C-alpha positions as CSV (number, residue, x, y, z in Angstrom):
1,X,-0.1,-0.1,0.0
2,X,1.4,3.4,-0.9
3,X,-0.3,6.7,-0.3
4,X,1.2,10.2,-0.9
5,X,-0.2,13.8,0.0
6,X,1.9,17.3,-1.2
7,X,3.6,18.5,1.4
8,X,3.1,22.0,3.4
9,X,6.6,22.6,2.4
10,X,5.3,23.2,-1.1
11,X,7.5,23.7,-4.3
12,X,6.7,20.2,-5.2
13,X,7.9,18.4,-1.9
14,X,5.7,15.2,-1.5
15,X,5.0,13.3,2.1
16,X,4.6,9.4,1.4
17,X,3.7,6.6,3.4
18,X,3.9,2.9,2.4
19,X,3.2,-0.1,4.4
20,X,4.2,-3.6,2.6
21,X,1.5,-6.0,2.6
22,X,3.9,-9.1,1.6
23,X,7.2,-9.5,1.1
24,X,8.1,-7.8,-2.4
25,X,10.6,-5.8,-4.4
26,X,10.5,-3.1,-6.8
27,X,12.4,-0.4,-8.1
28,X,12.7,3.6,-7.3
29,X,13.1,5.4,-10.7
30,X,15.5,8.2,-11.3
31,X,13.6,11.6,-10.7
32,X,16.2,14.1,-9.7
33,X,14.5,14.0,-6.2
34,X,15.9,13.1,-2.5
35,X,14.2,11.7,0.0
36,X,14.6,12.0,4.2
37,X,13.2,8.6,5.3
38,X,11.7,6.9,8.5
39,X,12.0,3.3,8.6
40,X,12.5,0.6,11.4
41,X,13.1,3.5,13.7
42,X,16.0,5.2,11.9
43,X,16.3,8.1,9.7
44,X,18.3,7.8,6.6
45,X,18.8,10.1,3.3
46,X,18.3,8.4,-0.5
47,X,20.3,10.5,-2.8
48,X,19.6,11.6,-6.3
49,X,19.7,8.4,-8.5
50,X,21.1,8.2,-12.1
51,X,19.7,4.6,-12.3
52,X,16.8,2.6,-10.8
53,X,17.3,1.7,-7.2
54,X,16.1,-1.7,-6.6
55,X,14.4,-2.0,-3.3
56,X,13.1,-5.2,-1.1
57,X,10.7,-4.8,1.7
58,X,9.0,-7.7,4.1
59,X,5.6,-8.1,5.1
60,X,4.4,-5.4,7.5
61,X,7.1,-3.1,7.0
62,X,6.4,0.9,7.1
63,X,8.2,3.3,5.7
64,X,7.6,7.0,5.9
65,X,9.3,10.1,3.6
66,X,9.7,13.1,2.5
67,X,10.6,13.8,-1.1
68,X,12.1,17.0,-1.8
69,X,11.9,18.5,-5.4
70,X,15.0,18.3,-7.6
71,X,17.6,20.7,-6.3
72,X,15.9,21.3,-2.9
73,X,17.5,18.1,-1.2
74,X,20.8,20.3,-0.4
75,X,19.2,23.4,1.2
76,X,17.6,20.9,3.7
77,X,20.4,18.4,4.2
78,X,23.1,20.6,4.0
79,X,25.4,19.0,2.0
80,X,25.8,19.1,-2.0
81,X,23.6,16.6,-4.0
82,X,26.7,14.9,-5.8
83,X,28.1,13.7,-2.4
84,X,24.7,11.6,-2.1
85,X,24.4,10.3,-6.2
86,X,23.2,7.0,-6.3
87,X,23.7,6.3,-2.3
88,X,21.2,5.7,0.8
89,X,22.9,6.6,3.8
90,X,22.0,7.0,7.9
91,X,21.1,10.6,8.7
92,X,23.6,10.2,11.4
93,X,26.7,10.2,8.4
94,X,25.5,14.0,7.4
95,X,24.4,15.5,11.2
96,X,26.2,13.1,13.5
97,X,25.0,10.3,15.3
98,X,23.8,12.0,18.5
99,X,21.8,14.4,16.8
100,X,20.3,11.7,14.3
101,X,19.3,9.7,17.5
102,X,17.8,12.8,19.2
103,X,15.6,13.1,15.9
104,X,14.9,9.6,15.7
105,X,13.4,9.6,19.1
106,X,11.2,12.7,18.3
107,X,9.8,10.7,15.1
108,X,9.2,7.6,17.1
109,X,7.2,9.4,19.7
110,X,5.1,11.7,17.2
111,X,1.5,10.2,16.0
112,X,2.3,11.5,12.4
113,X,6.0,10.8,11.3
114,X,5.2,12.2,8.1
115,X,4.2,15.7,9.9
116,X,7.3,15.4,11.9
117,X,9.5,15.2,8.8
118,X,7.9,18.4,7.5
119,X,8.9,20.1,10.9
120,X,12.1,18.8,10.5
121,X,12.9,20.3,7.2
122,X,11.5,23.5,8.0
123,X,13.6,23.9,11.2
124,X,16.3,23.5,8.9
125,X,15.5,25.8,6.5
126,X,14.7,28.5,8.8
127,X,18.0,27.6,10.3
128,X,20.4,27.8,7.5
129,X,18.3,30.0,4.7
130,X,18.6,29.0,1.0
131,X,21.1,31.6,-0.4
132,X,19.5,34.3,-2.1
133,X,17.7,33.5,-5.6
134,X,18.3,29.7,-5.2
135,X,15.2,28.6,-5.5
136,X,14.7,30.7,-8.4
137,X,17.9,29.5,-10.0
138,X,17.0,25.6,-9.3
139,X,13.4,26.1,-10.8
140,X,14.8,27.5,-14.0
141,X,17.2,24.9,-14.3
142,X,14.8,22.3,-13.9
143,X,12.0,24.5,-16.5
144,X,14.7,24.5,-18.8
145,X,16.2,21.2,-19.1
146,X,12.7,19.6,-18.4
147,X,11.6,21.7,-22.2
148,X,14.9,19.9,-23.7
149,X,16.8,23.0,-23.9
150,X,20.6,21.9,-24.2
151,X,23.3,22.8,-22.0
152,X,24.7,26.1,-23.9
153,X,21.4,27.5,-24.3
154,X,20.6,27.0,-20.7
155,X,23.5,28.5,-19.4
156,X,23.1,31.3,-21.5
157,X,20.0,32.1,-20.0
158,X,21.0,32.1,-16.9
159,X,24.2,34.1,-17.1
160,X,26.4,31.5,-16.5
161,X,29.3,30.0,-18.3
162,X,28.7,25.9,-19.3
163,X,31.1,25.3,-16.6
164,X,29.6,27.0,-13.9
165,X,25.8,25.5,-14.6
166,X,27.8,22.0,-14.5
167,X,29.4,22.7,-11.3
168,X,26.1,24.2,-9.9
169,X,23.9,21.6,-11.2
170,X,26.1,18.5,-10.1
171,X,25.9,20.4,-6.5
172,X,22.0,21.0,-6.4
173,X,20.9,18.1,-8.5
174,X,23.4,15.3,-8.0
175,X,24.4,15.6,-11.6
176,X,24.9,17.6,-14.4
177,X,22.3,19.4,-16.8
178,X,22.5,16.6,-19.5
179,X,22.0,13.8,-17.0
180,X,18.7,15.7,-15.1
181,X,17.7,16.3,-19.0
182,X,17.4,12.7,-19.6
183,X,16.1,11.6,-16.2
184,X,13.2,14.6,-16.5
185,X,12.5,13.6,-20.0
186,X,11.8,9.9,-19.4
187,X,9.8,10.7,-16.4
188,X,7.7,13.3,-18.7
189,X,7.4,10.2,-21.2
190,X,6.3,7.8,-18.7
191,X,3.5,9.7,-17.3
192,X,2.4,10.4,-20.7
193,X,2.3,6.1,-21.7
194,X,0.8,6.3,-18.2
195,X,-2.2,8.5,-19.5
196,X,-2.6,6.1,-22.4
197,X,-0.8,7.7,-24.8
198,X,0.8,5.5,-27.7
199,X,4.6,5.2,-27.4
200,X,4.9,6.7,-30.8
201,X,3.1,10.1,-29.9
202,X,5.1,10.0,-26.2
203,X,8.3,9.8,-27.8
204,X,7.5,12.7,-30.1
205,X,6.0,14.7,-27.3
206,X,8.9,14.3,-25.0
207,X,11.2,15.0,-27.3
208,X,12.9,11.8,-28.0
209,X,13.8,11.1,-31.8
210,X,11.7,8.4,-32.3
211,X,10.4,5.2,-30.3
212,X,13.3,3.1,-30.7
213,X,14.9,6.3,-28.9
214,X,12.6,6.3,-25.9
215,X,12.9,2.4,-25.3
216,X,16.9,2.8,-24.9
217,X,16.7,5.5,-22.9
218,X,14.1,4.2,-20.7
219,X,15.9,0.7,-20.7
220,X,19.2,2.1,-19.6
221,X,17.8,4.6,-17.0
222,X,15.0,2.4,-15.4
223,X,17.0,-1.2,-16.1
224,X,13.9,-2.8,-17.8
225,X,12.1,-2.6,-20.9
226,X,9.0,0.4,-20.8
227,X,6.9,-2.5,-21.7
228,X,7.4,-4.2,-18.3
229,X,6.9,-0.7,-16.6
230,X,3.9,0.1,-17.9
231,X,2.4,-3.4,-17.5
232,X,3.6,-3.6,-13.8
233,X,5.4,-6.6,-14.1
234,X,8.6,-5.6,-12.4
235,X,7.3,-4.4,-8.7
236,X,7.4,-0.9,-9.5
237,X,4.4,0.6,-7.9
238,X,5.1,3.7,-9.9
239,X,4.8,6.3,-6.7
240,X,5.3,9.6,-8.5
241,X,2.5,9.0,-10.7
242,X,-0.1,7.8,-8.2
243,X,-3.1,9.9,-7.4
244,X,-2.4,11.9,-4.1
245,X,-4.4,10.0,-1.4
246,X,-5.1,11.9,1.7
247,X,-4.3,9.1,4.3
248,X,-1.9,10.9,7.3
249,X,1.4,9.9,7.0
């Protein structure tokens, strides 16, 4: 069972809750996001993925997470995103074991862990405060790369050199603008396909050269054919695309 809702943090953040009804496995597809996770009494962080992350859960296992939009993770966690690319690490590795234990005790006592994760993120944002213009810069990069603009054009629009854009993108998103564009394009294509758009049209609308190009890109990033993802044969719950449900997390 999987439920999610928009976070009060706004800016694309999502609170989600899962409970395994049986021992199962699946995959989280790259989407440029980072997650703060509460599972089995411990806090951990999921960094931005460049390839699908395969997971396994046991019957009855619960997990609550706060998914932060592309580029927002470093503002909450206080570390560059590229230090966490393709990694899952205990929160103590970032903030120290004593602080992580203190926060875990708070989460264990909270009646709604999802709201407690939101409060934790809010505290971090209020304490540190993002650099001036950082939120607008991040959104501009996501918009430009998501629209299929190249590195040179995106850098020009932002008043940066291509080298500056790559460096800042790695710190904000965990990878450079080309990889970010590939990830966002795949997510856009999957959303279209799951709405029933034929794959030929999906490829054109999402910005691929043709359907074969779409198939190659999805297989490389997701690790399985797009047909398997759409048919649900690989245990992928497609949490990013599920309709929000108002179950407290």
